[in-house]
TORPA-4810 file (N, C-alpha, C, O; in nm, 3 decimals):
<nodes>
NODE_1_-1.005_0.023_0.316_-0.950_-0.049_0.503_-0.907_0.027_0.532_-0.842_0.116_0.477_X
NODE_2_-0.963_-0.015_0.715_-0.918_0.029_0.812_-0.872_-0.036_0.891_-0.917_-0.147_0.921_X
NODE_3_-0.732_0.036_0.963_-0.678_-0.079_1.011_-0.686_-0.051_1.208_-0.669_0.057_1.265_X
NODE_4_-0.711_-0.162_1.260_-0.762_-0.097_1.400_-0.614_-0.095_1.413_-0.520_-0.152_1.358_X
NODE_5_-0.640_0.048_1.568_-0.559_0.087_1.676_-0.392_0.000_1.682_-0.276_0.035_1.660_X
NODE_6_-0.469_-0.144_1.729_-0.418_-0.238_1.844_-0.303_-0.314_1.720_-0.189_-0.347_1.754_X
NODE_7_-0.365_-0.338_1.547_-0.307_-0.364_1.437_-0.143_-0.340_1.478_-0.099_-0.241_1.420_X
NODE_8_-0.071_-0.389_1.540_0.092_-0.327_1.580_0.209_-0.402_1.560_0.320_-0.382_1.510_X
NODE_9_0.130_-0.530_1.636_0.248_-0.648_1.577_0.286_-0.641_1.441_0.198_-0.603_1.364_X
NODE_10_0.421_-0.676_1.382_0.453_-0.689_1.296_0.487_-0.796_1.216_0.596_-0.847_1.241_X
NODE_11_0.401_-0.857_1.099_0.407_-1.031_1.080_0.418_-1.071_0.886_0.365_-1.142_0.801_X
NODE_12_0.560_-0.933_0.908_0.589_-0.990_0.741_0.543_-1.098_0.675_0.551_-1.215_0.713_X
NODE_13_0.481_-1.045_0.547_0.459_-1.188_0.468_0.505_-1.139_0.284_0.512_-1.025_0.237_X
NODE_14_0.516_-1.198_0.253_0.546_-1.239_0.057_0.410_-1.331_-0.030_0.336_-1.426_-0.004_X
NODE_15_0.428_-1.258_-0.121_0.354_-1.283_-0.226_0.313_-1.274_-0.352_0.310_-1.151_-0.352_X
NODE_16_0.277_-1.303_-0.467_0.330_-1.289_-0.551_0.214_-1.193_-0.608_0.092_-1.210_-0.600_X
NODE_17_0.286_-1.086_-0.667_0.187_-0.928_-0.724_0.202_-0.793_-0.693_0.260_-0.813_-0.586_X
NODE_18_0.195_-0.664_-0.701_0.246_-0.577_-0.680_0.120_-0.460_-0.568_-0.003_-0.462_-0.554_X
NODE_19_0.142_-0.443_-0.556_0.077_-0.316_-0.486_0.125_-0.243_-0.441_0.243_-0.231_-0.408_X
NODE_20_-0.063_-0.104_-0.417_-0.034_0.056_-0.457_-0.097_0.118_-0.305_-0.217_0.092_-0.301_X
NODE_21_-0.063_0.172_-0.213_-0.119_0.209_-0.116_-0.129_0.295_-0.078_-0.023_0.325_-0.023_X
NODE_22_-0.247_0.419_-0.064_-0.246_0.573_-0.035_-0.330_0.597_0.092_-0.450_0.574_0.104_X
NODE_23_-0.216_0.666_0.217_-0.296_0.664_0.294_-0.375_0.783_0.314_-0.341_0.892_0.269_X
NODE_24_-0.551_0.750_0.425_-0.649_0.854_0.338_-0.601_0.923_0.513_-0.541_1.031_0.522_X
NODE_25_-0.626_0.870_0.593_-0.581_0.936_0.703_-0.529_0.817_0.880_-0.545_0.698_0.905_X
NODE_26_-0.476_0.916_0.950_-0.424_0.798_1.043_-0.253_0.772_0.998_-0.204_0.813_0.893_X
NODE_27_-0.202_0.720_1.069_-0.020_0.720_1.027_-0.038_0.595_1.069_-0.071_0.550_1.178_X
NODE_28_0.005_0.511_0.904_0.039_0.413_0.846_0.215_0.352_0.885_0.314_0.408_0.837_X
NODE_29_0.226_0.231_0.978_0.389_0.166_1.019_0.389_0.071_0.909_0.305_-0.019_0.912_X
NODE_30_0.493_0.077_0.787_0.476_-0.028_0.675_0.612_-0.121_0.733_0.688_-0.091_0.825_X
NODE_31_0.612_-0.170_0.697_0.748_-0.294_0.691_0.796_-0.358_0.591_0.777_-0.479_0.573_X
NODE_32_0.886_-0.257_0.488_0.884_-0.402_0.397_1.061_-0.337_0.356_1.119_-0.230_0.338_X
NODE_33_1.094_-0.514_0.358_1.180_-0.540_0.334_1.257_-0.491_0.536_1.202_-0.493_0.646_X
NODE_34_1.414_-0.450_0.485_1.485_-0.435_0.587_1.424_-0.227_0.577_1.494_-0.141_0.631_X
NODE_35_1.324_-0.199_0.519_1.266_-0.024_0.544_1.125_-0.077_0.677_1.055_-0.178_0.685_X
NODE_36_1.138_0.063_0.771_1.043_0.068_0.848_0.997_0.179_0.846_1.071_0.259_0.903_X
NODE_37_0.880_0.234_0.793_0.857_0.371_0.819_0.722_0.444_0.829_0.613_0.397_0.797_X
NODE_38_0.739_0.529_0.863_0.540_0.563_0.919_0.529_0.668_0.748_0.611_0.744_0.697_X
NODE_39_0.405_0.629_0.708_0.279_0.751_0.638_0.176_0.764_0.678_0.087_0.691_0.724_X
NODE_40_0.199_0.906_0.651_0.119_1.010_0.716_-0.047_1.010_0.532_-0.040_0.989_0.411_X
NODE_41_-0.169_1.050_0.637_-0.222_1.134_0.475_-0.175_1.146_0.399_-0.059_1.188_0.408_X
NODE_42_-0.221_1.124_0.296_-0.153_1.126_0.189_-0.030_1.143_0.092_0.005_1.208_-0.007_X
NODE_43_0.008_1.063_0.164_0.104_0.995_0.149_0.102_0.877_0.037_-0.008_0.890_-0.016_X
NODE_44_0.161_0.781_-0.019_0.152_0.653_-0.097_0.298_0.617_-0.124_0.396_0.688_-0.148_X
NODE_45_0.276_0.420_-0.104_0.380_0.306_-0.106_0.280_0.267_-0.260_0.165_0.291_-0.296_X
NODE_46_0.431_0.174_-0.337_0.419_0.107_-0.402_0.522_-0.037_-0.443_0.625_-0.007_-0.503_X
NODE_47_0.513_-0.090_-0.432_0.622_-0.193_-0.414_0.606_-0.383_-0.485_0.493_-0.410_-0.524_X
NODE_48_0.649_-0.429_-0.490_0.665_-0.552_-0.544_0.651_-0.625_-0.393_0.728_-0.614_-0.298_X
NODE_49_0.466_-0.740_-0.405_0.469_-0.810_-0.268_0.560_-0.917_-0.221_0.557_-0.966_-0.108_X
NODE_50_0.686_-0.967_-0.364_0.759_-1.076_-0.326_0.860_-1.002_-0.208_0.958_-1.056_-0.157_X
NODE_51_0.838_-0.943_-0.195_0.970_-0.831_-0.056_0.870_-0.847_0.102_0.768_-0.783_0.128_X
NODE_52_0.930_-0.939_0.178_0.879_-0.898_0.307_0.803_-0.751_0.319_0.858_-0.641_0.314_X
NODE_53_0.660_-0.780_0.337_0.562_-0.632_0.373_0.485_-0.696_0.509_0.462_-0.808_0.555_X
NODE_54_0.467_-0.596_0.534_0.355_-0.557_0.664_0.297_-0.383_0.634_0.347_-0.285_0.579_X
NODE_55_0.108_-0.423_0.733_0.137_-0.275_0.743_0.060_-0.212_0.837_-0.050_-0.187_0.789_X
NODE_56_0.071_-0.178_0.944_-0.011_-0.145_1.009_-0.030_-0.068_1.094_-0.093_0.007_1.019_X
NODE_57_-0.036_0.040_1.290_-0.127_0.162_1.230_0.046_0.128_1.396_0.095_0.024_1.440_X
NODE_58_0.068_0.250_1.423_0.203_0.317_1.501_0.123_0.273_1.618_0.164_0.350_1.705_X
NODE_59_0.062_0.221_1.656_-0.075_0.228_1.823_-0.136_0.329_1.845_-0.188_0.316_1.956_X
NODE_60_-0.179_0.488_1.772_-0.158_0.579_1.843_-0.308_0.624_1.776_-0.362_0.733_1.794_X
NODE_61_-0.359_0.516_1.696_-0.531_0.534_1.623_-0.551_0.456_1.510_-0.454_0.400_1.459_X
NODE_62_-0.665_0.443_1.460_-0.714_0.369_1.368_-0.618_0.428_1.227_-0.550_0.527_1.257_X
NODE_63_-0.605_0.385_1.091_-0.530_0.398_0.991_-0.594_0.333_0.888_-0.596_0.211_0.874_X
NODE_64_-0.663_0.437_0.791_-0.781_0.457_0.639_-0.644_0.476_0.520_-0.577_0.568_0.472_X
NODE_65_-0.654_0.319_0.508_-0.593_0.313_0.364_-0.693_0.307_0.211_-0.805_0.258_0.198_X
NODE_66_-0.605_0.378_0.107_-0.699_0.319_-0.021_-0.544_0.158_-0.052_-0.428_0.176_-0.016_X
NODE_67_-0.571_0.085_-0.090_-0.488_-0.029_-0.204_-0.508_-0.097_-0.229_-0.578_-0.180_-0.171_X
NODE_68_-0.443_-0.105_-0.358_-0.489_-0.155_-0.435_-0.366_-0.295_-0.510_-0.253_-0.311_-0.464_X
NODE_69_-0.415_-0.370_-0.616_-0.372_-0.505_-0.558_-0.377_-0.579_-0.656_-0.478_-0.642_-0.686_X
NODE_70_-0.209_-0.583_-0.757_-0.249_-0.647_-0.870_-0.131_-0.756_-0.920_-0.013_-0.742_-0.888_X
NODE_71_-0.167_-0.838_-0.983_-0.081_-0.964_-0.997_0.041_-0.903_-1.104_0.142_-0.971_-1.120_X
NODE_72_0.028_-0.793_-1.164_0.068_-0.715_-1.331_0.076_-0.602_-1.256_-0.035_-0.550_-1.253_X
NODE_73_0.167_-0.533_-1.185_0.217_-0.412_-1.150_0.166_-0.287_-1.253_0.089_-0.192_-1.237_X
NODE_74_0.272_-0.349_-1.403_0.264_-0.301_-1.507_0.102_-0.205_-1.528_0.060_-0.094_-1.561_X
NODE_75_0.069_-0.304_-1.496_-0.113_-0.301_-1.590_-0.193_-0.157_-1.535_-0.284_-0.099_-1.596_X
NODE_76_-0.136_-0.120_-1.411_-0.197_-0.057_-1.257_-0.092_0.142_-1.337_-0.075_0.238_-1.261_X
NODE_77_-0.061_0.144_-1.440_0.026_0.250_-1.554_-0.028_0.279_-1.605_-0.039_0.401_-1.613_X
NODE_78_-0.096_0.208_-1.673_-0.152_0.204_-1.831_-0.223_0.368_-1.840_-0.248_0.461_-1.764_X
NODE_79_-0.233_0.336_-1.972_-0.347_0.482_-1.922_-0.463_0.432_-2.054_-0.443_0.356_-2.149_X
NODE_80_-0.579_0.505_-2.016_-0.631_0.453_-2.117_-0.681_0.542_-2.247_-0.674_0.663_-2.227_X
NODE_81_-0.716_0.513_-2.339_-0.773_0.597_-2.462_-0.896_0.685_-2.493_-0.849_0.780_-2.554_X
NODE_82_-1.023_0.701_-2.484_-1.099_0.721_-2.575_-1.119_0.646_-2.678_-1.008_0.616_-2.720_X
NODE_83_-1.196_0.601_-2.739_-1.195_0.543_-2.893_-1.158_0.628_-2.983_-1.151_0.742_-2.938_X
NODE_84_-1.123_0.613_-3.123_-1.142_0.679_-3.203_-0.996_0.790_-3.119_-0.965_0.884_-3.191_X
NODE_85_-0.953_0.786_-3.047_-0.859_0.907_-3.061_-0.674_0.812_-3.121_-0.618_0.703_-3.125_X
NODE_86_-0.653_0.977_-3.158_-0.521_0.915_-3.208_-0.389_0.937_-3.169_-0.285_0.881_-3.206_X
NODE_87_-0.419_1.074_-3.046_-0.279_1.097_-2.976_-0.209_1.040_-2.917_-0.105_1.092_-2.876_X
</nodes>
């Protein structure tokens, strides 16, 4: 997902689910509940989307992120095993 540089006005939302995001390039401004943080390339966040949240840019250019959304966040943490392996 590429967020344009002009996406700077926070509009926090809530909804069911869980989200994980990773910043690929740019600076991501993220509001999560009462926290207002800026993440740079290589930084990640994960959160329950029932908390008020919003993300956009710092206004100094676009930001590119990888975002995964799931209704049940714990599923993102499961590790699959090849069939027939017992370890």
